[in-house]
C-alpha positions as CSV (number, residue, x, y, z in Angstrom):
1,X,2.8,-12.1,21.9
2,X,2.6,-13.9,18.6
3,X,2.3,-11.6,15.7
4,X,-0.6,-12.5,13.3
5,X,0.6,-13.9,10.0
6,X,-0.8,-12.4,6.7
7,X,-3.5,-14.4,5.1
8,X,-2.6,-16.7,2.3
9,X,-4.4,-15.4,-0.7
10,X,-4.9,-16.4,-4.5
11,X,-6.1,-14.0,-7.1
12,X,-8.3,-15.4,-9.8
13,X,-9.0,-13.3,-13.0
14,X,-8.8,-14.0,-16.7
15,X,-7.5,-10.4,-17.5
16,X,-3.8,-9.9,-16.6
17,X,-4.4,-6.1,-15.9
18,X,-7.1,-6.8,-13.5
19,X,-4.9,-9.2,-11.7
20,X,-2.1,-6.7,-11.6
21,X,-4.4,-4.0,-10.2
22,X,-5.7,-6.4,-7.4
23,X,-2.1,-7.3,-6.5
24,X,-1.0,-3.7,-6.3
25,X,-4.0,-3.0,-4.1
26,X,-3.2,-6.0,-1.8
27,X,0.5,-5.0,-1.7
28,X,-0.6,-1.8,0.1
29,X,-1.5,-4.3,3.1
30,X,1.5,-6.6,3.5
31,X,0.5,-7.5,7.0
32,X,-3.0,-8.6,5.5
33,X,-2.3,-10.6,2.4
34,X,0.3,-13.0,1.2
35,X,-0.3,-13.5,-2.5
36,X,0.8,-17.2,-3.0
37,X,-0.6,-17.6,-6.5
38,X,-2.6,-16.2,-9.4
39,X,-4.9,-18.2,-11.8
40,X,-6.0,-16.9,-15.0
41,X,-9.0,-19.3,-15.6
42,X,-11.4,-21.6,-13.7
43,X,-9.5,-24.8,-14.1
44,X,-6.2,-23.4,-13.0
45,X,-8.0,-21.8,-10.1
46,X,-9.6,-25.0,-8.8
47,X,-6.2,-26.8,-9.0
48,X,-4.3,-24.1,-7.0
49,X,-6.9,-23.4,-4.4
50,X,-7.3,-27.2,-3.6
51,X,-3.5,-27.6,-3.5
52,X,-2.5,-24.4,-1.7
53,X,-5.5,-24.1,0.4
54,X,-5.4,-20.2,0.9
55,X,-7.5,-18.4,3.6
56,X,-8.9,-15.9,1.0
57,X,-9.3,-15.7,-2.7
58,X,-10.2,-12.7,-4.9
59,X,-12.5,-14.3,-7.5
60,X,-13.6,-13.0,-10.8
61,X,-17.2,-14.2,-11.8
62,X,-17.4,-14.1,-15.6
63,X,-14.5,-16.1,-17.0
64,X,-14.3,-18.3,-20.1
65,X,-15.5,-21.8,-19.7
66,X,-15.8,-22.1,-15.9
67,X,-17.3,-19.1,-14.1
68,X,-16.3,-18.0,-10.6
69,X,-19.5,-19.6,-9.2
70,X,-18.6,-23.0,-10.9
71,X,-15.2,-22.8,-9.3
72,X,-16.6,-22.7,-5.8
73,X,-18.7,-25.8,-6.5
74,X,-15.6,-27.8,-7.4
75,X,-13.4,-26.9,-4.5
76,X,-12.5,-29.4,-1.7
77,X,-13.1,-26.8,0.9
78,X,-14.4,-23.2,1.0
79,X,-11.9,-20.2,1.5
80,X,-13.3,-16.9,2.3
81,X,-14.3,-15.3,-1.0
82,X,-14.1,-11.7,-2.2
83,X,-15.8,-11.4,-5.7
84,X,-14.2,-8.9,-8.2
85,X,-16.2,-8.3,-11.3
86,X,-17.2,-5.8,-13.9
87,X,-20.8,-7.0,-13.7
88,X,-22.8,-6.0,-10.7
89,X,-25.9,-7.9,-11.9
90,X,-24.3,-11.0,-10.3
91,X,-24.4,-9.4,-6.8
92,X,-27.3,-11.3,-5.2
93,X,-26.2,-14.6,-6.6
94,X,-22.7,-13.8,-5.2
95,X,-24.3,-13.1,-1.7
96,X,-26.0,-16.5,-1.9
97,X,-22.4,-18.1,-1.6
98,X,-21.9,-16.0,1.6
99,X,-18.9,-14.2,0.3
100,X,-17.2,-11.6,2.4
101,X,-17.4,-8.7,-0.1
102,X,-18.2,-7.9,-3.7
103,X,-16.1,-5.4,-5.6
104,X,-17.2,-3.8,-8.9
105,X,-14.5,-2.9,-11.2
106,X,-12.8,-0.7,-11.7
107,X,-11.3,-1.1,-8.2
108,X,-10.4,1.9,-6.2
109,X,-8.1,2.3,-3.2
110,X,-10.9,3.8,-1.2
111,X,-13.4,0.9,-1.9
112,X,-10.6,-1.7,-1.2
113,X,-9.9,0.0,2.2
114,X,-13.5,-0.8,3.1
115,X,-12.9,-4.3,2.2
116,X,-10.0,-4.5,4.7
117,X,-12.2,-2.9,7.3
118,X,-14.7,-5.8,6.9
119,X,-12.0,-8.5,6.9
120,X,-10.5,-7.0,10.3
121,X,-14.0,-7.1,11.8
122,X,-14.6,-10.6,10.7
123,X,-11.3,-12.0,11.9
124,X,-11.3,-9.9,15.2
125,X,-14.9,-10.8,16.2
126,X,-14.6,-14.4,14.8
127,X,-18.3,-13.8,13.7
128,X,-20.1,-14.0,10.4
129,X,-20.6,-10.7,8.6
130,X,-24.3,-10.0,8.6
131,X,-25.4,-10.8,5.2
132,X,-28.3,-8.4,5.2
133,X,-26.1,-5.6,6.0
134,X,-23.7,-6.6,3.3
135,X,-26.5,-6.5,0.7
136,X,-27.8,-3.2,2.1
137,X,-24.4,-1.6,1.7
138,X,-24.0,-2.9,-1.9
139,X,-27.3,-1.5,-2.9
140,X,-26.4,1.9,-1.4
141,X,-22.9,1.9,-3.2
142,X,-24.3,0.6,-6.5
143,X,-27.9,1.8,-6.7
144,X,-28.6,2.7,-10.3
145,X,-29.7,6.2,-11.0
146,X,-33.1,5.8,-12.9
147,X,-32.7,9.3,-14.7
148,X,-33.1,8.9,-18.3
149,X,-33.2,12.5,-19.4
150,X,-32.1,15.9,-18.4
151,X,-34.2,19.2,-18.4
152,X,-32.9,22.0,-20.4
153,X,-34.2,25.4,-20.7
154,X,-34.5,26.7,-24.3
155,X,-36.0,30.3,-24.4
156,X,-39.5,29.9,-22.7
157,X,-39.5,26.1,-23.0
158,X,-38.0,23.1,-21.2
159,X,-37.0,20.2,-23.1
160,X,-35.8,17.0,-22.0
161,X,-32.5,15.5,-23.6
162,X,-32.1,11.8,-23.5
163,X,-29.0,10.8,-21.5
164,X,-28.3,7.9,-23.7
165,X,-27.8,10.3,-26.6
166,X,-25.4,12.6,-24.9
167,X,-21.9,12.2,-25.9
168,X,-20.2,14.3,-23.3
169,X,-20.8,17.3,-20.9
170,X,-18.2,20.1,-20.8
171,X,-17.6,22.8,-18.1
172,X,-15.8,26.0,-18.6
173,X,-15.5,29.0,-16.3
174,X,-19.0,30.2,-16.9
175,X,-21.2,27.4,-18.5
176,X,-21.9,23.6,-18.6
177,X,-22.6,22.4,-22.1
178,X,-24.3,19.2,-23.0
179,X,-23.3,17.8,-26.4
180,X,-25.4,15.1,-28.0
181,X,-24.3,12.4,-30.5
182,X,-26.4,14.4,-33.2
183,X,-24.0,17.4,-32.6
184,X,-26.8,19.4,-30.8
185,X,-25.5,21.4,-27.6
186,X,-27.3,22.8,-24.9
187,X,-26.3,25.1,-21.9
188,X,-27.2,24.2,-18.4
189,X,-27.5,26.2,-15.3
190,X,-25.7,23.7,-13.0
191,X,-22.2,22.7,-12.0
192,X,-20.4,19.6,-13.4
193,X,-20.1,18.3,-9.8
194,X,-23.8,18.4,-9.2
195,X,-24.4,16.7,-12.5
196,X,-22.1,13.9,-11.8
197,X,-24.0,13.1,-8.6
198,X,-27.2,12.6,-10.5
199,X,-26.1,11.0,-13.7
200,X,-26.3,7.3,-14.5
201,X,-23.0,5.3,-13.9
202,X,-22.2,5.1,-17.6
203,X,-21.2,8.8,-17.3
204,X,-17.6,8.9,-16.1
205,X,-15.2,11.9,-15.2
206,X,-12.1,11.8,-17.6
207,X,-10.9,15.4,-17.0
208,X,-11.8,18.2,-14.4
209,X,-13.9,19.8,-17.3
210,X,-15.5,16.6,-18.9
211,X,-18.0,14.0,-18.1
212,X,-18.4,11.4,-20.9
213,X,-20.8,8.9,-21.9
214,X,-18.7,5.7,-22.1
215,X,-21.2,3.7,-24.0
216,X,-20.8,6.2,-26.9
217,X,-16.8,5.7,-27.0
218,X,-15.5,4.4,-30.3
219,X,-11.8,4.3,-29.7
220,X,-9.2,5.2,-27.1
221,X,-5.8,6.3,-28.2
222,X,-2.7,6.8,-25.9
223,X,-1.4,10.3,-25.7
224,X,1.6,11.8,-24.2
225,X,2.0,12.7,-20.5
226,X,-0.3,9.9,-19.2
227,X,-3.3,11.0,-21.1
228,X,-5.7,9.4,-23.7
229,X,-7.6,10.8,-26.7
230,X,-11.1,9.5,-26.4
231,X,-12.9,9.3,-29.8
232,X,-16.8,9.1,-29.8
233,X,-19.1,7.3,-32.2
234,X,-21.1,10.3,-32.7
235,X,-22.0,12.8,-35.8
236,X,-18.7,14.7,-35.4
237,X,-16.4,11.8,-34.3
238,X,-15.8,14.0,-31.3
239,X,-12.4,13.8,-29.7
240,X,-11.6,14.7,-26.0
241,X,-8.1,14.4,-24.4
242,X,-8.3,13.1,-20.8
243,X,-6.6,14.7,-17.9
244,X,-3.4,13.4,-16.5
245,X,-4.8,12.7,-13.1
246,X,-7.5,10.3,-14.6
247,X,-4.9,8.0,-16.2
248,X,-5.1,5.3,-13.7
249,X,-8.9,5.2,-13.3
250,X,-9.4,5.1,-17.2
251,X,-6.9,2.4,-17.7
252,X,-8.3,0.2,-15.0
253,X,-11.9,0.9,-16.1
254,X,-11.3,-0.4,-19.6
255,X,-8.7,-2.9,-18.4
256,X,-6.0,-2.3,-20.9
């Protein structure tokens, strides 16, 4: 019985760390991918794809001068495409190209595993993946939470704190505290886990006890033991030290 050969694959992304992250994820599946080249811009991608003719390409969308979509228009043939981008607003346009999948950075092992399952399905069945199902899955995974404020009990009143003004949310053994960029704080009757499920995606977990608003970050400094000091653009110039277990996710998210 003839063994299946791994798919010849090219990674296209203008960010070196993003290419490295993708390569590490692909290296976990040596029976699936043979990375034959990398490209750091659209022009290089066009030349290498046309010359090496890979079966798959991991393709960034927003690149200087030549976008991922423009790359596809200039190819001699069309390999199977998996888009990888930090900007999910390109999703529907990407699906118009009949891509196999659409990954939103920061990439995770769990989400990458779902891509592998799709590729296995496609290659085993020799059928096109249903585009409507792909779009539906994307919408489920990346549906925006429309919440713009959070209700807080203050005495016999309920006030609504705007989420875009919240610097971070902290949990201790007894309470969850919301801290705004104006240095106001409010105690919530909720758990950090429940809040995380409801908050917009610009709130990210950086520690078992902290959710932060990444839009209000001013600076990130490396700290010892695989941690970072996160400095906020708020009234107090607040500082939070990330947890060690969040090192990889934070580094991938901000691509440094």
